Structures are given as structure tokens and as C-alpha cells.
C-alpha positions as a Markdown table, in Angstrom:
| # | Residue | x | y | z |
|---|---|---|---|---|
| 1 | Met | -0.3 | -0.1 | -0.3 |
| 2 | Thr | 1.0 | 3.4 | -0.8 |
| 3 | Asn | 2.7 | 5.1 | 2.0 |
| 4 | Pro | 1.4 | 8.9 | 2.3 |
| 5 | Arg | 3.8 | 11.4 | 2.5 |
| 6 | Gly | 3.2 | 14.5 | 4.0 |
| 7 | Ala | 0.5 | 16.5 | 5.4 |
| 8 | Leu | -1.5 | 19.5 | 4.7 |
| 9 | Leu | -3.6 | 21.3 | 6.5 |
| 10 | Val | -6.3 | 23.0 | 4.9 |
| 11 | Gly | -7.2 | 26.4 | 7.2 |
| 12 | Ser | -8.9 | 26.2 | 9.9 |
| 13 | Val | -8.0 | 24.7 | 13.2 |
| 14 | Asn | -10.0 | 24.7 | 16.5 |
| 15 | Tyr | -7.9 | 26.1 | 18.9 |
| 16 | Asp | -8.7 | 30.2 | 20.3 |
| 17 | Asp | -5.4 | 31.5 | 19.0 |
| 18 | Ala | -2.7 | 31.3 | 16.5 |
| 19 | Glu | 0.0 | 30.8 | 18.7 |
| 20 | Thr | -1.4 | 27.7 | 19.7 |
| 21 | Thr | -2.4 | 26.6 | 16.4 |
| 22 | Met | 0.9 | 26.8 | 15.4 |
| 23 | Arg | 2.5 | 25.3 | 17.8 |
| 24 | Thr | 0.7 | 22.5 | 18.5 |
| 25 | Ala | 0.5 | 21.1 | 14.7 |
| 26 | Ala | 4.6 | 21.9 | 14.6 |
| 27 | Glu | 5.1 | 19.8 | 17.4 |
| 28 | Ile | 2.4 | 17.1 | 16.4 |
| 29 | Leu | 3.3 | 17.0 | 12.7 |
| 30 | Gly | 6.9 | 18.3 | 12.5 |
| 31 | Pro | 8.7 | 16.7 | 9.4 |
| 32 | Arg | 5.1 | 16.3 | 7.6 |
| 33 | Leu | 4.2 | 19.9 | 7.3 |
| 34 | Arg | 5.7 | 22.1 | 4.6 |
| 35 | Arg | 3.6 | 24.9 | 5.6 |
| 36 | Ile | 1.0 | 25.9 | 8.4 |
| 37 | Pro | -1.6 | 28.1 | 8.6 |
| 38 | Asp | -2.8 | 30.2 | 11.9 |
| 39 | Gly | -6.3 | 28.2 | 12.2 |
| 40 | Glu | -7.9 | 31.4 | 11.0 |
| 41 | Val | -9.1 | 31.9 | 14.5 |
| 42 | Gly | -10.9 | 35.1 | 16.0 |
| 43 | Thr | -13.7 | 36.0 | 13.3 |
| 44 | Arg | -12.9 | 33.6 | 10.8 |
| 45 | Phe | -13.3 | 30.7 | 12.9 |
| 46 | His | -16.8 | 30.5 | 10.4 |
| 47 | Trp | -15.2 | 31.3 | 6.9 |
| 48 | Ile | -16.7 | 34.0 | 5.4 |
| 49 | Met | -19.5 | 34.2 | 7.7 |
| 50 | Phe | -17.6 | 38.0 | 9.2 |
| 51 | Gln | -17.8 | 39.3 | 5.5 |
| 52 | Pro | -21.4 | 40.7 | 5.8 |
| 53 | Asp | -20.5 | 42.8 | 9.0 |
| 54 | Val | -17.4 | 44.2 | 6.6 |
| 55 | Leu | -19.4 | 45.2 | 3.8 |
| 56 | Gly | -21.9 | 46.1 | 5.7 |
| 57 | Gln | -20.4 | 49.3 | 6.7 |
| 58 | Ala | -19.5 | 50.4 | 3.0 |
| 59 | Glu | -21.7 | 53.3 | 1.6 |
| 60 | Gly | -24.3 | 52.1 | -0.6 |
| 61 | Ile | -24.0 | 48.2 | 0.8 |
| 62 | Glu | -27.3 | 47.6 | 2.8 |
| 63 | Arg | -28.3 | 44.7 | 5.2 |
| 64 | Val | -31.3 | 43.2 | 4.1 |
| 65 | Gly | -33.5 | 42.6 | 6.7 |
| 66 | Ala | -34.2 | 45.0 | 10.0 |
| 67 | Glu | -32.8 | 42.6 | 12.7 |
| 68 | Arg | -29.8 | 40.5 | 13.5 |
| 69 | Ile | -29.3 | 37.1 | 12.6 |
| 70 | Pro | -27.2 | 35.8 | 15.3 |
| 71 | Phe | -24.2 | 33.5 | 13.8 |
| 72 | Gly | -21.8 | 32.9 | 16.6 |
| 73 | Ala | -18.7 | 35.0 | 17.7 |
| 74 | Gly | -21.1 | 38.1 | 17.2 |
| 75 | Leu | -21.4 | 37.9 | 13.8 |
| 76 | Asp | -24.7 | 39.4 | 11.8 |
| 77 | Ala | -25.3 | 37.0 | 8.8 |
| 78 | Arg | -28.2 | 39.2 | 7.4 |
| 79 | Pro | -27.4 | 39.0 | 3.6 |
| 80 | Leu | -26.3 | 42.8 | 1.4 |
| 81 | Arg | -28.2 | 44.4 | -1.0 |
| 82 | Ile | -27.1 | 47.2 | -3.3 |
| 83 | Gly | -28.8 | 49.9 | -2.2 |
| 84 | Asp | -31.4 | 51.6 | -5.1 |
| 85 | Gly | -30.3 | 53.7 | -7.8 |
| 86 | Val | -26.3 | 53.0 | -6.6 |
| 87 | Asp | -23.5 | 52.4 | -8.8 |
| 88 | Ala | -21.9 | 48.9 | -7.8 |
| 89 | Ala | -18.4 | 50.2 | -9.7 |
| 90 | Gly | -18.5 | 53.3 | -7.3 |
| 91 | Ile | -18.3 | 51.1 | -3.9 |
| 92 | Ala | -15.5 | 51.5 | -1.6 |
| 93 | Leu | -15.0 | 48.3 | 0.0 |
| 94 | Pro | -13.6 | 48.8 | 3.6 |
| 95 | Pro | -10.1 | 46.2 | 3.8 |
| 96 | Leu | -11.7 | 42.9 | 4.2 |
| 97 | Gly | -9.7 | 42.0 | 7.3 |
| 98 | Tyr | -7.7 | 39.1 | 5.7 |
| 99 | Ala | -4.9 | 40.8 | 5.5 |
| 100 | Ala | -4.5 | 42.0 | 9.3 |
| 101 | Ala | -5.2 | 39.0 | 9.8 |
| 102 | Ala | -1.9 | 37.5 | 7.9 |
| 103 | Leu | 0.7 | 40.3 | 8.7 |
| 104 | Ala | -0.6 | 39.5 | 12.9 |
| 105 | Ser | -0.4 | 35.9 | 12.7 |
| 106 | Tyr | 3.0 | 35.4 | 10.7 |
| 107 | Glu | 4.5 | 38.1 | 13.5 |
| 108 | Val | 3.5 | 34.7 | 15.9 |
| 109 | Phe | 4.8 | 32.2 | 13.1 |
| 110 | Arg | 8.4 | 34.3 | 12.5 |
| 111 | Arg | 9.0 | 34.6 | 16.1 |
| 112 | Leu | 7.7 | 30.6 | 16.8 |
| 113 | Arg | 10.5 | 30.2 | 14.0 |
| 114 | Glu | 12.9 | 32.5 | 15.5 |
| 115 | Glu | 12.2 | 29.8 | 19.1 |
| 116 | Gly | 12.9 | 26.6 | 16.9 |
| 117 | Ala | 9.1 | 25.6 | 17.9 |
| 118 | Ile | 8.8 | 25.7 | 13.8 |
| 119 | Ala | 11.8 | 24.5 | 11.6 |
| 120 | Asp | 13.2 | 26.4 | 9.4 |
| 121 | Gly | 12.2 | 25.9 | 5.5 |
| 122 | Ile | 8.3 | 25.6 | 6.4 |
| 123 | Arg | 6.3 | 28.3 | 5.0 |
| 124 | Phe | 3.2 | 30.2 | 6.5 |
| 125 | Gln | 0.1 | 29.2 | 4.7 |
| 126 | Val | -2.6 | 32.3 | 4.2 |
| 127 | Ser | -6.3 | 31.1 | 2.9 |
| 128 | Leu | -8.4 | 33.5 | 1.3 |
| 129 | Pro | -12.0 | 32.7 | -0.5 |
| 130 | Thr | -12.7 | 33.1 | -3.9 |
| 131 | Pro | -14.7 | 36.2 | -4.1 |
| 132 | Leu | -17.8 | 33.7 | -6.1 |
| 133 | Ala | -17.6 | 32.3 | -2.5 |
| 134 | Val | -18.2 | 35.4 | -0.9 |
| 135 | Ile | -21.1 | 37.0 | -3.9 |
| 136 | Ser | -22.9 | 34.1 | -4.1 |
| 137 | Ser | -23.2 | 33.6 | -0.8 |
| 138 | Phe | -24.6 | 37.1 | 0.3 |
| 139 | Phe | -25.8 | 38.9 | -2.1 |
| 140 | Ala | -28.5 | 37.8 | -4.8 |
| 141 | Gly | -30.3 | 38.3 | -8.5 |
| 142 | Glu | -28.4 | 41.6 | -10.8 |
| 143 | Asp | -25.9 | 42.3 | -7.5 |
| 144 | Arg | -24.1 | 39.7 | -7.9 |
| 145 | Ala | -22.9 | 40.5 | -11.4 |
| 146 | Ala | -23.1 | 44.5 | -10.5 |
| 147 | Ile | -20.7 | 43.8 | -7.0 |
| 148 | Glu | -18.1 | 41.0 | -8.4 |
| 149 | Pro | -15.5 | 43.3 | -10.2 |
| 150 | Val | -15.7 | 45.5 | -6.7 |
| 151 | Tyr | -15.2 | 42.7 | -4.7 |
| 152 | Thr | -12.5 | 40.6 | -6.6 |
| 153 | Ala | -10.7 | 44.1 | -6.5 |
| 154 | Ala | -10.9 | 43.8 | -2.6 |
| 155 | Ile | -9.5 | 40.5 | -2.3 |
| 156 | Leu | -7.2 | 41.6 | -5.1 |
| 157 | Arg | -5.7 | 44.7 | -2.4 |
| 158 | Glu | -5.4 | 41.9 | 0.4 |
| 159 | Leu | -3.4 | 39.6 | -1.5 |
| 160 | Ala | -0.9 | 42.7 | -2.6 |
| 161 | Asp | -0.8 | 43.8 | 1.0 |
| 162 | Ile | 0.1 | 40.5 | 2.2 |
| 163 | Leu | 2.9 | 40.1 | -0.3 |
| 164 | Ala | 4.4 | 43.4 | 0.6 |
| 165 | Ala | 4.5 | 42.9 | 3.5 |
| 166 | Ile | 5.6 | 38.7 | 4.3 |
| 167 | Pro | 8.4 | 37.7 | 2.3 |
| 168 | His | 7.6 | 35.5 | -0.7 |
| 169 | Gly | 10.0 | 32.7 | 0.7 |
| 170 | Asp | 8.0 | 32.8 | 4.1 |
| 171 | Leu | 4.6 | 32.6 | 2.2 |
| 172 | Ala | 1.8 | 30.0 | 0.7 |
| 173 | Ile | -1.1 | 30.9 | -0.3 |
| 174 | Gln | -4.4 | 28.4 | -0.9 |
| 175 | Trp | -7.9 | 29.6 | -2.3 |
| 176 | Asp | -10.3 | 28.3 | -0.8 |
| 177 | Val | -12.8 | 27.1 | -3.7 |
| 178 | Ala | -16.5 | 25.7 | -2.3 |
| 179 | Ser | -19.2 | 27.9 | -4.2 |
| 180 | Glu | -17.7 | 26.8 | -7.2 |
| 181 | Met | -18.4 | 23.1 | -6.6 |
| 182 | Gly | -22.0 | 23.6 | -5.4 |
| 183 | Ile | -22.2 | 24.8 | -9.2 |
| 184 | Ile | -20.7 | 22.3 | -11.1 |
| 185 | Glu | -22.3 | 19.6 | -9.3 |
| 186 | Arg | -25.7 | 21.7 | -10.0 |
| 187 | Ala | -26.3 | 21.6 | -6.1 |
| 188 | Ala | -29.5 | 22.1 | -4.5 |
| 189 | Gly | -30.0 | 26.1 | -4.2 |
| 190 | Tyr | -27.1 | 26.9 | -6.7 |
| 191 | Gly | -29.4 | 27.8 | -9.7 |
| 192 | Lys | -30.0 | 31.1 | -9.4 |
| 193 | Val | -26.5 | 32.0 | -8.4 |
| 194 | Met | -25.7 | 30.1 | -12.0 |
| 195 | Glu | -28.3 | 32.3 | -13.4 |
| 196 | Ala | -26.8 | 35.7 | -12.0 |
| 197 | Trp | -23.5 | 35.4 | -14.4 |
| 198 | Trp | -24.2 | 32.9 | -17.1 |
| 199 | Ala | -26.6 | 32.5 | -19.8 |
| 200 | Gly | -25.2 | 29.0 | -20.6 |
| 201 | Asp | -23.0 | 26.4 | -19.5 |
| 202 | Pro | -20.9 | 28.2 | -16.4 |
| 203 | Phe | -17.7 | 25.8 | -16.3 |
| 204 | Asp | -14.9 | 27.9 | -18.8 |
| 205 | Gly | -16.1 | 31.4 | -16.5 |
| 206 | Leu | -15.5 | 29.4 | -13.3 |
| 207 | Val | -11.9 | 28.0 | -14.5 |
| 208 | Ala | -10.8 | 31.8 | -16.0 |
| 209 | Arg | -12.1 | 32.8 | -12.5 |
| 210 | Leu | -10.0 | 30.7 | -10.3 |
| 211 | Ser | -7.1 | 30.6 | -12.7 |
| 212 | Ala | -6.7 | 34.3 | -12.8 |
| 213 | Leu | -6.5 | 33.9 | -8.7 |
| 214 | Ile | -3.9 | 32.2 | -9.1 |
| 215 | Asp | -1.8 | 33.7 | -11.2 |
| 216 | Ala | -2.0 | 36.8 | -9.0 |
| 217 | Val | 0.5 | 35.0 | -6.6 |
| 218 | Pro | 3.7 | 35.3 | -7.9 |
| 219 | Ala | 6.4 | 32.5 | -9.1 |
| 220 | Asp | 8.1 | 33.1 | -6.2 |
| 221 | Val | 5.0 | 32.4 | -3.7 |
| 222 | Glu | 3.3 | 28.8 | -3.5 |
| 223 | Ala | 0.1 | 28.7 | -4.1 |
| 224 | Gly | -2.3 | 26.0 | -3.3 |
| 225 | Val | -6.3 | 25.2 | -4.3 |
| 226 | His | -8.5 | 23.6 | -1.9 |
| 227 | Leu | -11.6 | 22.3 | -3.7 |
| 228 | Cys | -14.6 | 21.7 | -1.0 |
| 229 | Tyr | -18.0 | 20.7 | -0.7 |
| 230 | Gly | -18.4 | 23.0 | 2.6 |
| 231 | Asp | -18.6 | 21.4 | 6.1 |
| 232 | Ala | -21.3 | 23.1 | 8.5 |
| 233 | Ala | -22.5 | 20.4 | 10.6 |
| 234 | Glu | -20.2 | 18.6 | 9.5 |
| 235 | Lys | -22.2 | 18.2 | 6.1 |
| 236 | His | -21.7 | 18.5 | 2.8 |
| 237 | Phe | -24.0 | 20.9 | 0.4 |
| 238 | Phe | -23.7 | 18.3 | -1.8 |
| 239 | Glu | -22.9 | 14.0 | -2.0 |
| 240 | Pro | -19.9 | 13.5 | -5.1 |
| 241 | Ala | -20.6 | 9.9 | -6.0 |
| 242 | Asp | -16.7 | 10.6 | -6.7 |
| 243 | Ala | -14.0 | 12.5 | -7.7 |
| 244 | Ala | -15.1 | 13.3 | -11.6 |
| 245 | Asn | -16.2 | 16.8 | -11.6 |
| 246 | Leu | -13.2 | 17.9 | -9.0 |
| 247 | Val | -10.8 | 15.7 | -11.4 |
| 248 | Arg | -12.3 | 17.9 | -14.6 |
| 249 | Tyr | -12.3 | 21.5 | -12.4 |
| 250 | Ala | -9.0 | 21.2 | -11.3 |
| 251 | Asn | -7.5 | 19.8 | -14.9 |
| 252 | Ala | -8.9 | 23.1 | -16.5 |
| 253 | Val | -8.0 | 25.0 | -14.2 |
| 254 | Ala | -4.3 | 23.9 | -13.7 |
| 255 | Gly | -4.4 | 24.0 | -17.8 |
| 256 | Ala | -5.7 | 27.2 | -17.7 |
| 257 | Ala | -3.1 | 29.1 | -15.4 |
| 258 | Ala | 0.0 | 30.5 | -16.4 |
| 259 | Arg | 1.9 | 29.5 | -13.1 |
| 260 | Pro | 2.3 | 25.9 | -12.1 |
| 261 | Leu | -0.1 | 24.9 | -8.5 |
| 262 | Thr | 2.3 | 24.3 | -5.8 |
| 263 | Trp | -0.4 | 22.0 | -4.1 |
| 264 | Leu | -4.2 | 20.7 | -4.9 |
| 265 | His | -6.6 | 19.4 | -2.4 |
| 266 | Leu | -9.2 | 17.5 | -3.2 |
| 267 | Pro | -12.1 | 16.3 | -0.1 |
| 268 | Val | -13.1 | 12.4 | 0.4 |
| 269 | Pro | -16.0 | 12.1 | 2.0 |
| 270 | Ile | -16.5 | 9.7 | 5.2 |
| 271 | Glu | -18.0 | 7.0 | 3.4 |
| 272 | His | -15.9 | 6.8 | 0.6 |
| 273 | Asp | -13.5 | 4.0 | 0.8 |
| 274 | Asp | -14.5 | 2.4 | -2.7 |
| 275 | Asp | -13.1 | 2.1 | -6.0 |
| 276 | Ala | -15.5 | 4.6 | -8.1 |
| 277 | Tyr | -15.1 | 7.3 | -6.2 |
| 278 | Phe | -11.1 | 7.5 | -7.0 |
| 279 | Ala | -10.9 | 5.9 | -10.3 |
| 280 | Pro | -11.2 | 9.4 | -11.8 |
| 281 | Leu | -7.8 | 9.9 | -10.2 |
| 282 | Asp | -6.5 | 8.2 | -13.2 |
| 283 | Ala | -7.5 | 11.6 | -15.5 |
| 284 | Leu | -5.4 | 13.9 | -13.1 |
| 285 | Ala | -3.4 | 15.9 | -15.1 |
| 286 | Val | -2.1 | 19.2 | -12.9 |
| 287 | Gly | 1.5 | 18.8 | -13.2 |
| 288 | Glu | 4.3 | 16.3 | -12.3 |
| 289 | Gly | 5.4 | 19.4 | -9.3 |
| 290 | Thr | 1.7 | 20.0 | -7.9 |
| 291 | Glu | 1.7 | 18.4 | -4.5 |
| 292 | Leu | -1.3 | 16.2 | -4.3 |
| 293 | Tyr | -3.1 | 15.7 | -0.7 |
| 294 | Leu | -6.2 | 14.1 | -0.1 |
| 295 | Gly | -9.2 | 15.2 | 2.4 |
| 296 | Leu | -9.1 | 11.4 | 3.4 |
| 297 | Val | -8.8 | 12.1 | 7.3 |
| 298 | His | -11.6 | 12.4 | 9.4 |
| 299 | Arg | -12.0 | 12.2 | 12.8 |
| 300 | Glu | -15.1 | 10.0 | 13.4 |
| 301 | Asp | -13.3 | 6.8 | 12.2 |
| 302 | Gly | -9.1 | 7.7 | 12.4 |
| 303 | Ala | -6.8 | 5.7 | 11.8 |
| 304 | Glu | -8.4 | 3.2 | 10.8 |
| 305 | Gly | -10.7 | 4.7 | 8.4 |
| 306 | Ala | -8.1 | 6.6 | 6.3 |
| 307 | Arg | -6.0 | 3.7 | 6.0 |
| 308 | Arg | -9.1 | 2.3 | 4.3 |
| 309 | Arg | -9.5 | 5.1 | 2.2 |
| 310 | Ile | -5.9 | 5.7 | 1.7 |
| 311 | Ala | -5.6 | 1.7 | 0.2 |
| 312 | Ala | -8.1 | 2.9 | -2.5 |
| 313 | Ala | -6.9 | 6.0 | -3.1 |
| 314 | Ala | -3.3 | 3.9 | -4.0 |
| 315 | Ala | -4.5 | 2.1 | -6.7 |
| 316 | His | -5.1 | 5.9 | -9.1 |
| 317 | Ala | -3.3 | 7.8 | -7.4 |
| 318 | Ala | 0.9 | 7.4 | -6.9 |
| 319 | Ser | 1.5 | 10.1 | -4.7 |
| 320 | Phe | 0.0 | 12.0 | -2.2 |
| 321 | Gly | 0.0 | 13.2 | 1.4 |
| 322 | Val | -3.4 | 13.4 | 3.7 |
| 323 | Ala | -5.6 | 15.9 | 5.2 |
| 324 | Thr | -8.9 | 16.9 | 6.3 |
| 325 | Glu | -11.9 | 17.0 | 3.8 |
| 326 | Cys | -12.2 | 20.4 | 5.3 |
| 327 | Gly | -10.9 | 22.7 | 7.5 |
| 328 | Ile | -11.3 | 21.1 | 11.3 |
| 329 | Gly | -12.0 | 24.5 | 13.1 |
| 330 | Arg | -16.3 | 23.7 | 13.7 |
| 331 | Ala | -14.4 | 20.1 | 15.0 |
| 332 | Pro | -16.2 | 19.2 | 18.6 |
| 333 | Ala | -14.1 | 20.9 | 21.2 |
| 334 | Gly | -11.2 | 18.8 | 22.7 |
| 335 | Ser | -11.0 | 16.5 | 19.0 |
| 336 | Thr | -7.8 | 18.5 | 17.6 |
| 337 | Glu | -5.1 | 17.1 | 18.8 |
| 338 | Asp | -6.4 | 13.7 | 18.0 |
| 339 | Ile | -7.1 | 14.7 | 14.7 |
| 340 | Leu | -3.7 | 16.0 | 13.9 |
| 341 | Arg | -2.4 | 12.9 | 15.3 |
| 342 | Thr | -4.1 | 10.5 | 13.1 |
| 343 | His | -2.6 | 12.6 | 9.9 |
| 344 | Ala | 0.5 | 11.9 | 12.0 |
| 345 | Glu | -0.2 | 7.8 | 12.2 |
| 346 | Val | -0.8 | 7.4 | 8.5 |
| 347 | Ala | 1.7 | 9.7 | 6.6 |
| 348 | Ala | 5.4 | 9.8 | 6.1 |
| 349 | Ala | 7.9 | 13.1 | 6.6 |
| 350 | Trp | 8.6 | 14.5 | 3.4 |
């Protein structure tokens, strides 16, 4: 059986602060990690759910509904709309919060490396959502197409601020890609999202958008993609029968991007240790130098379940590392170290 090499932490980790995340991950996973995130602590705990509170501050953007919709951590989950008569092109969005968080956490990363808690050569990983995720989640109808270039420019400003402040040799950028998979899979609730941007098949538009984001990352900074089916309450918004659409999208994006992908992460649902799920990996063609990570670690069945899925995947992928299928920030309290140890138990060092 293939012995997976290396582990990827997808992004969120269920600790309260970046230092605990980094120290614990480095201690348990050590040489299995090539990059380490800050755990998406604070308001980022619920992924993009803090963005309405940020965007709602902009003149010309309104919250929908008079009453707050509480969403943990003091967040207000009410959706957004462009005000009547407002030209979206003239809306000035405030800083989105991603660069500020990255710069603060990088200082922790650098201090821990100086102390020897994080080994030299490990990069600091910053995970960013695609604009489509935020737009499709919080705007509706024609507002989606109108706000898209405005929000895209804002997320690229966040990226530029990160690139300006963090040495490129220390940095790895991951694009989190979930809503795109909902559209590709024609998942329930995504029909209206498609209508907002595309008259026909949305696939080419999704490829163009993600490849452009990848190309926005300079060649001396690592760039990764995390494809995802969500994990709200540890449930997917769509249950794929196999990895065919993941492979199709990954191949198209890698082919369209001018720069190579450093790594690609593909989710593996807990119920799939069957050959049929992994068979589409035979067609994966994202570049020989791209690290592949399969999200086959699940807290519910630990190392035993991961090994079953590893055995099934090995027939179709010659080399891969391990990960969870999504971040573990919403995993039950107290389960985080066991999940990290499972990664260490089933994967060898780089």
C-alpha cells in the first residue's frame, strides 16, 4: 500500500489563537508539514461569515432585514444588497480583514520559528476565499454580477498587502473553492447563482476566475487550491458519487493558469473507500511538480478509516499526502489533537 508523504492543514483549526495552533501543529506533525496556517482564529472561525459585517459598513451596501441574524462570535448573518440607485462601480469597500489577520499571525509564526518551535523551511500559509464564495453567499440576483468586480478588486488588494508585508520565501497562498463546486455539481440552491452570471454552461467562467486568482500569486510564492463541498455542521452541501468533477475542474484550472500549482487538495467523503470514487484520479493532470493532498482523514474513524481510503486511493494516485476534507475549525472541542495525530500516524515525513 502507498505510504502517503506529508500532511496539509486545510486552514481552520479549533484552537482559540494562532500561537496554540502553530505550536501544536508543529509539535505533532513536525516534518510532515511544508506549510502551516494560523487556524483562522477570531472572526474567521466561521470562514466567510464575518464578511457581511465588513461589507455592510460600505456606503451603498445595505443589510437585508431589520433584525440581526446572530451567527456565533457576535456575527450578523443578514445578507446584503446594493442600495437603490447606487452604481456598484463607485462603491468603496473597506479592508476585508484578511491581510490584517495574516500580518498579525505572521509575526507569531516568525517568533516561533526564531524560538525553534517551527522548523526552518516551513512556510506560513494564508487561506483566502474566492470572490464567488462571498458574492454568491450574501448577495442575490443582479447584485451578484454588479458587485463581482468590486469585491474581486478588494480581495486582490488584500493579497497585495500580504505580498508586500511578508517575505515571499516564507509565504504560501491557498484559494478556498467551495461555491464553485456547488455550481458545477448543480447542487440544490445553486441554480439562481448560475443565472446571475451565465446564460449557459458556467464551467468555463469558473475556470477563468480561479485560474486568474492563481496567476495573481507571484511565482516565488507557493499557490495552492482547496476544492471543497462544505462542512456546515460537518455535512456537505452536495454528496459526490466520485471525484470526476473535482478532477475535471482541477485539470481545467491548472491548464488555464500561467503559473504552476504548488499543491492541490481534493476532499474524500467519509463513506467513500470504494474504487469507484477514486478511479477518476487516473485522469488527474495538474503538473508533475504539484503536490496532491487527499482529504481522507476523518475524526469519526481515525487512522483505521484513513488507511482504508488510502488503500483505495493508491490504485489511482501514485503519490499523495493526507488532509482532512475541510478545515477542522468546527470539529468538536477537544478533538483537535486526535485529528492531528491521525495525520501523523498515517503519513510519513517529507
